[in-house]
MDAnalysis code that builds the backbone (N, CA, C; Angstrom):
import MDAnalysis as mda
import numpy as np

u = mda.Universe.empty(510, n_residues=170, atom_resindex=np.repeat(np.arange(170), 3), trajectory=True)
u.add_TopologyAttr("name", ["N", "CA", "C"] * 170)
u.add_TopologyAttr("resid", np.arange(1, 171))
u.add_TopologyAttr("resname", ["UNK", "UNK", "UNK", "UNK", "UNK", "UNK", "UNK", "UNK", "UNK", "UNK", "UNK", "UNK", "UNK", "UNK", "UNK", "UNK", "UNK", "UNK", "UNK", "UNK", "UNK", "UNK", "UNK", "UNK", "UNK", "UNK", "UNK", "UNK", "UNK", "UNK", "UNK", "UNK", "UNK", "UNK", "UNK", "UNK", "UNK", "UNK", "UNK", "UNK", "UNK", "UNK", "UNK", "UNK", "UNK", "UNK", "UNK", "UNK", "UNK", "UNK", "UNK", "UNK", "UNK", "UNK", "UNK", "UNK", "UNK", "UNK", "UNK", "UNK", "UNK", "UNK", "UNK", "UNK", "UNK", "UNK", "UNK", "UNK", "UNK", "UNK", "UNK", "UNK", "UNK", "UNK", "UNK", "UNK", "UNK", "UNK", "UNK", "UNK", "UNK", "UNK", "UNK", "UNK", "UNK", "UNK", "UNK", "UNK", "UNK", "UNK", "UNK", "UNK", "UNK", "UNK", "UNK", "UNK", "UNK", "UNK", "UNK", "UNK", "UNK", "UNK", "UNK", "UNK", "UNK", "UNK", "UNK", "UNK", "UNK", "UNK", "UNK", "UNK", "UNK", "UNK", "UNK", "UNK", "UNK", "UNK", "UNK", "UNK", "UNK", "UNK", "UNK", "UNK", "UNK", "UNK", "UNK", "UNK", "UNK", "UNK", "UNK", "UNK", "UNK", "UNK", "UNK", "UNK", "UNK", "UNK", "UNK", "UNK", "UNK", "UNK", "UNK", "UNK", "UNK", "UNK", "UNK", "UNK", "UNK", "UNK", "UNK", "UNK", "UNK", "UNK", "UNK", "UNK", "UNK", "UNK", "UNK", "UNK", "UNK", "UNK", "UNK", "UNK", "UNK", "UNK", "UNK", "UNK", "UNK", "UNK"])
u.atoms.positions = np.array([
    [-129.803, -105.645, -109.488],
    [-128.840, -105.217, -108.495],
    [-129.152, -103.783, -108.090],
    [-129.112, -103.528, -106.794],
    [-129.321, -102.175, -106.305],
    [-128.078, -101.349, -106.559],
    [-128.298, -100.119, -106.966],
    [-127.192, -99.209, -107.213],
    [-127.252, -98.082, -106.206],
    [-126.082, -97.611, -105.833],
    [-125.970, -96.474, -104.939],
    [-126.571, -95.238, -105.599],
    [-127.173, -94.383, -104.809],
    [-127.633, -93.094, -105.311],
    [-126.443, -92.151, -105.327],
    [-126.251, -91.475, -106.459],
    [-125.208, -90.458, -106.514],
    [-125.856, -89.083, -106.533],
    [-125.121, -88.140, -106.019],
    [-125.604, -86.771, -105.895],
    [-124.836, -85.895, -106.880],
    [-125.556, -85.334, -107.866],
    [-124.976, -84.453, -108.881],
    [-125.365, -83.018, -108.545],
    [-124.379, -82.143, -108.534],
    [-124.598, -80.733, -108.235],
    [-124.125, -79.899, -109.427],
    [-125.040, -79.109, -109.993],
    [-124.689, -78.160, -111.055],
    [-124.422, -76.805, -110.403],
    [-123.369, -76.126, -110.860],
    [-123.005, -74.841, -110.269],
    [-122.779, -73.800, -111.365],
    [-123.366, -72.624, -111.152],
    [-123.070, -71.445, -111.973],
    [-122.852, -70.280, -111.019],
    [-123.044, -69.076, -111.481],
    [-122.778, -67.916, -110.629],
    [-123.986, -67.562, -109.767],
    [-125.118, -67.256, -110.394],
    [-126.269, -66.757, -109.656],
    [-127.363, -67.759, -109.370],
    [-127.255, -68.975, -109.918],
    [-128.258, -70.029, -109.738],
    [-129.656, -69.549, -110.143],
    [-129.684, -68.747, -111.223],
    [-130.974, -68.248, -111.702],
    [-131.258, -68.626, -113.154],
    [-130.272, -69.177, -113.852],
    [-130.536, -69.601, -115.228],
    [-129.769, -70.865, -115.595],
    [-128.455, -70.819, -115.781],
    [-127.733, -71.996, -116.285],
    [-127.858, -73.222, -115.391],
    [-127.477, -73.108, -114.126],
    [-127.497, -74.305, -113.278],
    [-128.909, -74.815, -113.002],
    [-129.914, -73.947, -112.796],
    [-131.255, -74.513, -112.636],
    [-131.782, -75.145, -113.929],
    [-131.450, -74.547, -115.084],
    [-131.878, -75.180, -116.335],
    [-131.227, -76.552, -116.450],
    [-129.935, -76.653, -116.145],
    [-129.242, -77.940, -116.208],
    [-129.854, -78.932, -115.230],
    [-130.116, -78.479, -114.014],
    [-130.720, -79.343, -112.991],
    [-132.039, -79.942, -113.486],
    [-132.902, -79.099, -114.015],
    [-134.236, -79.556, -114.394],
    [-134.218, -80.330, -115.714],
    [-133.270, -80.026, -116.598],
    [-133.119, -80.831, -117.813],
    [-132.716, -82.249, -117.424],
    [-131.734, -82.368, -116.523],
    [-131.309, -83.703, -116.096],
    [-132.429, -84.426, -115.360],
    [-133.135, -83.737, -114.477],
    [-134.256, -84.370, -113.769],
    [-135.289, -84.899, -114.762],
    [-135.583, -84.114, -115.794],
    [-136.545, -84.530, -116.811],
    [-136.047, -85.768, -117.559],
    [-134.782, -85.772, -117.948],
    [-134.204, -86.936, -118.640],
    [-134.231, -88.174, -117.754],
    [-133.875, -88.013, -116.494],
    [-133.882, -89.148, -115.563],
    [-135.289, -89.707, -115.419],
    [-136.259, -88.813, -115.318],
    [-137.657, -89.228, -115.215],
    [-138.087, -89.986, -116.474],
    [-137.725, -89.475, -117.648],
    [-138.074, -90.136, -118.911],
    [-137.482, -91.535, -119.007],
    [-136.285, -91.725, -118.447],
    [-135.598, -93.012, -118.533],
    [-135.823, -93.895, -117.307],
    [-136.630, -93.420, -116.356],
    [-136.911, -94.208, -115.164],
    [-135.704, -94.410, -114.261],
    [-134.776, -93.473, -114.279],
    [-133.578, -93.564, -113.440],
    [-133.849, -92.813, -112.141],
    [-133.805, -93.535, -111.040],
    [-134.166, -92.940, -109.756],
    [-132.986, -92.742, -108.815],
    [-131.808, -93.253, -109.175],
    [-130.705, -93.209, -108.220],
    [-129.669, -92.126, -108.530],
    [-130.122, -91.049, -109.164],
    [-129.289, -89.858, -109.333],
    [-130.065, -88.679, -108.753],
    [-129.550, -88.121, -107.678],
    [-130.136, -86.948, -107.024],
    [-129.495, -85.718, -107.649],
    [-130.300, -84.748, -108.055],
    [-129.787, -83.580, -108.779],
    [-130.168, -82.294, -108.046],
    [-129.179, -81.422, -107.878],
    [-129.397, -80.110, -107.279],
    [-128.563, -79.084, -108.034],
    [-128.775, -77.818, -107.699],
    [-127.961, -76.751, -108.268],
    [-127.766, -75.657, -107.237],
    [-126.707, -74.874, -107.451],
    [-126.398, -73.753, -106.563],
    [-125.531, -72.765, -107.334],
    [-125.320, -71.598, -106.729],
    [-124.507, -70.570, -107.361],
    [-123.412, -70.068, -106.454],
    [-122.290, -69.711, -107.044],
    [-121.160, -69.224, -106.258],
    [-121.436, -67.842, -105.646],
    [-122.323, -67.081, -106.273],
    [-122.676, -65.754, -105.769],
    [-124.190, -65.552, -105.806],
    [-124.934, -66.596, -105.509],
    [-126.391, -66.561, -105.647],
    [-127.062, -65.868, -104.474],
    [-128.028, -65.003, -104.769],
    [-128.887, -64.508, -103.689],
    [-129.794, -65.670, -103.268],
    [-130.138, -65.740, -102.013],
    [-130.972, -66.837, -101.524],
    [-132.431, -66.679, -101.951],
    [-133.025, -67.794, -102.373],
    [-134.474, -67.924, -102.538],
    [-135.082, -67.054, -103.642],
    [-134.354, -66.834, -104.720],
    [-134.883, -66.069, -105.858],
    [-135.396, -67.014, -106.932],
    [-136.390, -66.549, -107.659],
    [-136.918, -67.296, -108.798],
    [-135.904, -67.300, -109.944],
    [-136.022, -68.256, -110.847],
    [-135.206, -68.194, -112.067],
    [-135.556, -66.926, -112.855],
    [-134.691, -66.537, -113.766],
    [-134.989, -65.377, -114.596],
    [-136.228, -65.660, -115.447],
    [-136.903, -64.600, -115.858],
    [-138.104, -64.766, -116.695],
    [-137.792, -65.515, -117.984],
    [-136.666, -65.170, -118.617],
    [-136.304, -65.860, -119.861],
    [-136.023, -67.343, -119.614],
    [-135.378, -67.667, -118.507],
    [-135.120, -69.077, -118.193],
    [-136.453, -69.820, -118.012],
    [-137.368, -69.219, -117.298],
    [-138.694, -69.829, -117.116],
    [-139.368, -70.057, -118.470],
    [-139.325, -69.034, -119.332],
    [-140.005, -69.100, -120.634],
    [-139.422, -70.178, -121.537],
    [-138.103, -70.206, -121.648],
    [-137.517, -71.149, -122.614],
    [-137.557, -72.589, -122.114],
    [-137.666, -72.780, -120.818],
    [-137.821, -74.143, -120.306],
    [-139.253, -74.630, -120.526],
    [-140.222, -73.727, -120.378],
    [-141.614, -74.091, -120.663],
    [-141.754, -74.501, -122.126],
    [-140.980, -73.865, -123.017],
    [-140.998, -74.262, -124.428],
    [-140.643, -75.740, -124.602],
    [-139.869, -76.287, -123.691],
    [-139.477, -77.702, -123.721],
    [-140.375, -78.562, -122.836],
    [-141.407, -77.939, -122.270],
    [-142.321, -78.703, -121.421],
    [-141.793, -78.938, -120.018],
    [-140.825, -78.127, -119.588],
    [-140.240, -78.270, -118.255],
    [-140.530, -77.008, -117.455],
    [-141.224, -77.166, -116.341],
    [-141.589, -76.041, -115.484],
    [-140.570, -75.926, -114.359],
    [-139.777, -74.859, -114.366],
    [-138.773, -74.668, -113.320],
    [-139.212, -73.602, -112.302],
    [-140.502, -73.290, -112.275],
    [-140.988, -72.222, -111.396],
    [-140.864, -72.562, -109.914],
    [-140.677, -73.836, -109.586],
    [-140.486, -74.208, -108.182],
    [-139.055, -73.975, -107.709],
    [-138.142, -73.749, -108.646],
    [-136.739, -73.531, -108.283],
    [-136.576, -72.229, -107.509],
    [-135.749, -72.281, -106.487],
    [-135.339, -71.087, -105.753],
    [-133.822, -71.126, -105.635],
    [-133.185, -69.997, -105.865],
    [-131.727, -69.938, -105.870],
    [-131.151, -70.251, -104.491],
    [-129.954, -70.874, -104.532],
    [-129.224, -71.220, -103.314],
    [-127.759, -70.856, -103.500],
    [-127.167, -70.343, -102.448],
    [-125.735, -70.072, -102.453],
    [-124.995, -71.386, -102.219],
    [-123.931, -71.592, -102.947],
    [-123.112, -72.791, -102.788],
    [-122.448, -72.782, -101.420],
    [-122.515, -73.909, -100.721],
    [-121.888, -74.026, -99.403],
    [-120.857, -75.153, -99.408],
    [-119.970, -75.118, -98.434],
    [-118.994, -76.196, -98.267],
    [-119.707, -77.535, -98.085],
    [-120.803, -77.523, -97.336],
    [-121.549, -78.756, -97.086],
    [-122.092, -79.350, -98.388],
    [-122.594, -78.495, -99.281],
    [-123.086, -78.983, -100.578],
    [-121.961, -79.631, -101.366],
    [-120.807, -78.978, -101.368],
    [-119.653, -79.488, -102.100],
    [-119.229, -80.842, -101.537],
    [-119.184, -80.935, -100.213],
    [-118.737, -82.164, -99.562],
    [-119.694, -83.327, -99.798],
    [-120.995, -83.066, -99.821],
    [-121.937, -84.187, -99.970],
    [-122.158, -84.606, -101.423],
    [-121.787, -83.751, -102.373],
    [-121.968, -84.091, -103.788],
    [-120.936, -85.137, -104.218],
    [-121.375, -86.054, -105.074],
    [-120.467, -87.042, -105.654],
    [-119.846, -86.522, -106.945],
    [-120.586, -85.668, -107.646],
    [-120.149, -85.120, -108.920],
    [-120.634, -83.679, -108.996],
    [-119.729, -82.760, -109.272],
    [-120.072, -81.341, -109.388],
    [-119.730, -80.900, -110.797],
    [-120.744, -80.435, -111.524],
    [-120.577, -79.984, -112.901],
    [-120.796, -78.480, -112.942],
    [-119.774, -77.768, -113.387],
    [-119.795, -76.309, -113.379],
    [-119.896, -75.760, -114.791],
    [-120.335, -74.519, -114.891],
    [-120.529, -73.888, -116.193],
    [-119.273, -73.204, -116.710],
    [-118.398, -72.760, -115.804],
    [-117.194, -72.021, -116.196],
    [-115.986, -72.533, -115.417],
    [-114.819, -72.416, -116.023],
    [-113.583, -72.810, -115.344],
    [-113.431, -72.070, -114.018],
    [-113.864, -70.808, -113.970],
    [-113.760, -70.020, -112.738],
    [-114.547, -70.661, -111.600],
    [-115.675, -71.282, -111.905],
    [-116.462, -71.960, -110.873],
    [-115.684, -73.145, -110.305],
    [-115.019, -73.893, -111.187],
    [-114.225, -75.038, -110.743],
    [-113.102, -74.587, -109.818],
    [-112.396, -73.548, -110.215],
    [-111.299, -73.032, -109.393],
    [-111.810, -72.550, -108.039],
    [-112.952, -71.863, -108.029],
    [-113.564, -71.367, -106.792],
    [-113.855, -72.530, -105.845],
    [-114.482, -73.578, -106.368],
    [-114.868, -74.729, -105.548],
    [-113.635, -75.453, -105.018],
    [-112.654, -75.668, -105.880],
    [-111.458, -76.400, -105.458],
    [-110.627, -75.606, -104.450],
    [-110.725, -74.289, -104.500],
    [-110.044, -73.471, -103.491],
    [-110.817, -73.503, -102.180],
    [-112.140, -73.455, -102.256],
    [-112.981, -73.470, -101.060],
    [-112.879, -74.811, -100.340],
    [-112.897, -75.903, -101.099],
    [-112.831, -77.256, -100.538],
    [-111.791, -78.044, -101.349],
    [-110.525, -77.972, -100.947],
    [-109.466, -78.628, -101.722],
    [-109.710, -80.130, -101.961],
    [-110.367, -80.805, -101.055],
    [-110.642, -82.235, -101.227],
    [-111.672, -82.511, -102.322],
    [-112.246, -81.456, -102.894],
    [-113.237, -81.645, -103.963],
    [-112.573, -81.941, -105.309],
    [-111.259, -81.724, -105.410],
    [-110.560, -82.003, -106.669],
    [-110.808, -83.457, -107.043],
    [-111.104, -83.667, -108.304],
    [-111.398, -85.016, -108.767],
    [-112.881, -85.301, -108.887],
    [-113.714, -84.434, -108.302],
    [-115.159, -84.602, -108.481],
    [-115.815, -83.340, -109.039],
    [-115.005, -82.335, -109.349],
    [-115.499, -81.084, -109.933],
    [-115.017, -81.013, -111.370],
    [-115.967, -80.856, -112.299],
    [-115.637, -80.821, -113.716],
    [-116.416, -79.715, -114.410],
    [-115.776, -79.107, -115.382],
    [-116.477, -78.235, -116.307],
    [-117.465, -79.121, -117.061],
    [-118.729, -78.746, -117.113],
    [-119.751, -79.580, -117.752],
    [-119.308, -80.031, -119.132],
    [-118.795, -79.108, -119.911],
    [-118.440, -79.453, -121.293],
    [-117.201, -80.339, -121.391],
    [-116.423, -80.470, -120.311],
    [-115.237, -81.328, -120.376],
    [-115.446, -82.669, -119.682],
    [-116.563, -82.840, -118.991],
    [-116.795, -84.081, -118.258],
    [-117.079, -85.234, -119.219],
    [-116.546, -86.377, -118.887],
    [-116.862, -87.586, -119.638],
    [-116.178, -87.649, -120.984],
    [-116.704, -88.524, -121.808],
    [-116.094, -88.756, -123.115],
    [-116.611, -87.746, -124.141],
    [-115.715, -87.304, -124.984],
    [-116.096, -86.410, -126.078],
    [-116.309, -84.974, -125.687],
    [-115.803, -84.564, -124.544],
    [-116.021, -83.202, -124.088],
    [-114.988, -82.223, -124.613],
    [-115.235, -80.944, -124.359],
    [-114.295, -79.884, -124.723],
    [-114.004, -79.071, -123.467],
    [-113.123, -78.105, -123.567],
    [-112.767, -77.307, -122.390],
    [-113.399, -75.917, -122.421],
    [-114.560, -75.811, -123.047],
    [-115.214, -74.508, -123.184],
    [-116.232, -74.264, -122.072],
    [-116.368, -73.004, -121.705],
    [-117.390, -72.579, -120.754],
    [-118.756, -72.549, -121.432],
    [-119.793, -72.624, -120.627],
    [-121.144, -72.324, -121.105],
    [-121.407, -70.891, -120.675],
    [-121.538, -70.019, -121.654],
    [-121.630, -68.587, -121.381],
    [-122.906, -68.230, -120.627],
    [-122.762, -67.239, -119.756],
    [-123.864, -66.761, -118.935],
    [-124.834, -65.956, -119.796],
    [-126.120, -66.334, -119.803],
    [-127.086, -65.581, -120.609],
    [-127.654, -64.331, -119.926],
    [-127.294, -64.105, -118.667],
    [-127.823, -62.933, -117.953],
    [-127.561, -61.673, -118.780],
    [-128.622, -60.886, -118.948],
    [-128.517, -59.634, -119.698],
    [-128.587, -59.803, -121.205],
    [-128.701, -61.037, -121.667],
    [-128.766, -61.312, -123.105],
    [-130.224, -61.488, -123.521],
    [-130.443, -61.618, -124.821],
    [-131.800, -61.723, -125.340],
    [-132.335, -63.162, -125.247],
    [-133.607, -63.301, -125.565],
    [-134.294, -64.590, -125.467],
    [-133.619, -65.648, -126.336],
    [-133.162, -65.252, -127.508],
    [-132.509, -66.207, -128.409],
    [-131.212, -66.743, -127.807],
    [-130.483, -65.912, -127.084],
    [-129.264, -66.381, -126.430],
    [-129.613, -67.395, -125.343],
    [-130.702, -67.149, -124.616],
    [-131.169, -68.122, -123.607],
    [-131.509, -69.458, -124.271],
    [-132.160, -69.390, -125.423],
    [-132.480, -70.639, -126.140],
    [-131.207, -71.379, -126.523],
    [-130.230, -70.631, -127.022],
    [-128.951, -71.233, -127.385],
    [-128.313, -71.897, -126.157],
    [-128.362, -71.229, -125.023],
    [-127.806, -71.760, -123.782],
    [-128.533, -73.049, -123.385],
    [-129.851, -73.031, -123.448],
    [-130.630, -74.230, -123.107],
    [-130.271, -75.383, -124.028],
    [-130.164, -75.111, -125.322],
    [-129.823, -76.167, -126.286],
    [-128.429, -76.725, -126.015],
    [-127.503, -75.850, -125.662],
    [-126.147, -76.280, -125.327],
    [-126.171, -77.168, -124.076],
    [-126.917, -76.751, -123.066],
    [-127.053, -77.554, -121.848],
    [-127.680, -78.913, -122.157],
    [-128.732, -78.908, -122.971],
    [-129.394, -80.175, -123.337],
    [-128.414, -81.123, -124.018],
    [-127.663, -80.618, -124.987],
    [-126.680, -81.457, -125.701],
    [-125.664, -82.046, -124.740],
    [-125.135, -81.207, -123.865],
    [-124.100, -81.662, -122.941],
    [-124.645, -82.669, -121.936],
    [-125.837, -82.437, -121.434],
    [-126.409, -83.348, -120.441],
    [-126.752, -84.689, -121.082],
    [-127.281, -84.679, -122.287],
    [-127.527, -85.935, -123.005],
    [-126.197, -86.657, -123.236],
    [-125.167, -85.900, -123.559],
    [-123.843, -86.487, -123.808],
    [-123.266, -87.134, -122.555],
    [-123.418, -86.491, -121.385],
    [-122.781, -86.996, -120.159],
    [-123.633, -87.997, -119.379],
    [-124.905, -88.121, -119.701],
    [-125.766, -89.045, -118.947],
    [-125.201, -90.461, -118.914],
    [-124.729, -91.028, -120.025],
    [-124.145, -92.377, -119.943],
    [-122.953, -92.449, -118.987],
    [-122.156, -91.375, -118.915],
    [-121.028, -91.360, -117.988],
    [-121.509, -91.316, -116.540],
    [-122.596, -90.600, -116.287],
    [-123.168, -90.583, -114.935],
    [-123.664, -91.972, -114.552],
    [-124.303, -92.640, -115.493],
    [-124.808, -93.992, -115.234],
    [-123.635, -94.935, -114.953],
    [-122.541, -94.783, -115.702],
    [-121.345, -95.594, -115.430],
    [-120.766, -95.278, -114.061],
    [-120.874, -94.024, -113.623],
    [-120.398, -93.643, -112.295],
    [-121.161, -94.407, -111.219],
    [-122.456, -94.566, -111.414],
    [-123.259, -95.341, -110.467],
    [-122.742, -96.777, -110.415],
    [-122.503, -97.361, -111.567],
    [-122.000, -98.734, -111.632],
    [-120.623, -98.840, -110.998],
    [-119.754, -97.861, -111.275],
    [-118.399, -97.880, -110.711],
    [-118.445, -97.783, -109.195],
    [-119.375, -96.980, -108.667],
    [-119.503, -96.835, -107.218],
    [-119.963, -98.133, -106.569],
    [-120.548, -99.008, -107.358],
    [-121.016, -100.278, -106.829],
    [-120.059, -101.414, -107.134],
    [-118.888, -101.081, -107.667],
    [-117.904, -102.110, -107.973],
    [-118.203, -102.873, -109.243],
    [-119.179, -102.397, -110.035],
    [-119.543, -103.086, -111.277],
    [-118.561, -102.758, -112.394],
    [-117.820, -101.681, -112.254],
    [-116.935, -101.240, -113.316],
    [-115.770, -100.496, -112.678],
    [-114.631, -100.533, -113.318],
    [-113.520, -99.756, -112.787],
    [-113.113, -98.644, -113.737],
    [-114.074, -98.188, -114.539],
    [-113.783, -97.083, -115.458],
    [-113.765, -95.770, -114.708],
    [-112.978, -94.845, -115.210],
    [-112.934, -93.497, -114.650],
    [-113.740, -92.600, -115.565],
    [-114.872, -92.120, -115.071],
    [-115.815, -91.402, -115.932],
    [-115.410, -89.975, -116.211],
    [-114.677, -89.338, -115.340],
    [-114.401, -87.926, -115.523],
    [-113.157, -87.649, -116.334],
    [-112.479, -88.647, -116.799],
    [-111.235, -88.431, -117.516],
    [-111.440, -88.432, -118.991],
])
């Protein structure tokens, strides 16, 4: 059965470390599992346009065999919010920002750590200005959360096709 493609958008502040790491971790997992119907992007609420990821983000992702050097930062736009099916944010403040900017986004914007089953209501702390070890901790936290939520994303695809009536974000 053909499944609808869903669009997942990761959001942080500067789109130079957390959200691009999350984007590329998910892309790598999808590639490993042969899942082609999840489109993944990232943006930042206060991102400068077209900047490279931070050096530490580049380094710690290469440690996992993931090259994010093609990533360029993007500022979050209303259009991005509107076209995304699922928006996963790093901090509660990002969720509030998005829901204020586009009130109709409520119900598709979730704190990454609270999305799906078994989540918590904690932020993923910004590693900007921190040491390499903190970046590693951030990457590991993102990896754990993305592995945890991937089954819920897959169920979202099925639900969008009428295969299931489960609510994945609750």
